[in-house]
C-alpha positions in Angstrom: 60.9 -70.2 4.4 62.7 -72.0 1.6 65.9 -71.0 -0.1 64.2 -69.3 -3.1 62.0 -67.2 -0.8 65.1 -66.3 1.3 66.8 -65.1 -1.9 63.8 -63.1 -2.9 63.5 -61.4 0.5 67.2 -60.7 0.6 67.1 -59.0 -2.8 64.1 -56.9 -1.9 65.7 -55.7 1.3 69.0 -55.0 -0.4 67.5 -53.2 -3.4 65.3 -51.0 -1.1 68.4 -50.2 1.0 70.6 -49.4 -2.0 68.0 -47.2 -3.7 66.9 -45.4 -0.5 63.4 -46.7 -0.6 61.9 -47.4 2.8 60.4 -50.9 2.9 57.2 -49.4 4.1 56.9 -47.6 0.7 57.4 -50.7 -1.5 53.9 -52.1 -1.2 52.4 -48.7 -1.8 54.4 -48.2 -5.0 53.7 -51.8 -6.2 50.0 -51.8 -5.5 50.3 -54.7 -3.1 48.6 -54.9 0.3 51.0 -53.9 3.1 50.1 -56.8 5.3 50.7 -59.4 2.6 53.9 -57.7 1.5 55.3 -57.9 5.1 53.9 -61.5 5.6 56.0 -62.6 2.5 59.1 -60.8 3.9 58.6 -62.6 7.3 58.0 -66.0 5.7 54.4 -66.2 6.9 53.1 -66.1 3.3 54.4 -67.3 -0.1 54.8 -64.8 -2.9 53.0 -65.4 -6.2 54.4 -64.6 -9.6 52.3 -61.5 -9.7 53.8 -60.4 -6.4 57.3 -60.9 -7.7 56.5 -59.0 -10.9 54.9 -56.0 -9.0 57.9 -55.8 -6.7 60.3 -56.0 -9.6 58.5 -53.1 -11.3 59.1 -50.9 -8.2 62.9 -51.4 -8.7 62.6 -51.3 -12.5 64.3 -54.7 -12.9 63.4 -58.0 -14.5 61.5 -60.2 -12.0 64.1 -63.0 -12.6 66.7 -60.8 -10.9 64.8 -61.1 -7.6 65.2 -64.8 -7.6 68.8 -65.0 -8.8 71.4 -66.5 -6.5 73.5 -63.9 -4.5 76.4 -62.4 -6.3 79.7 -64.2 -5.8 82.5 -62.4 -4.0 85.1 -63.9 -6.3 84.5 -62.7 -9.9 85.5 -65.0 -12.7 89.1 -64.5 -13.9 90.0 -63.7 -17.4 90.4 -67.4 -18.3 86.8 -68.0 -17.1 87.7 -69.9 -13.9 85.9 -69.0 -10.7 88.8 -67.0 -9.4 89.1 -69.2 -6.3 91.3 -72.2 -5.6 94.1 -73.6 -7.7 93.9 -73.6 -11.4 94.0 -77.2 -12.4 95.1 -78.1 -15.9 95.1 -81.6 -17.3 
């Protein structure tokens, strides 16, 4: 499973957990086949754009959000820096 698919799977699992939706209900709500849904989550199959769009519709989010990098623990500071490490000025 490549990094992008790991992100996708992580987001799907996290969204389902946060919203109280059992993973077993996601394929039913999306119109996807259960076996293909779980094959994608297990890395045995690759998701299509249609798969991503249908899963995003279950969570009422933009499909791009399912592929986004994980949120960083250190939010940007007011000056726009990453919030970690020394603030270097030139």
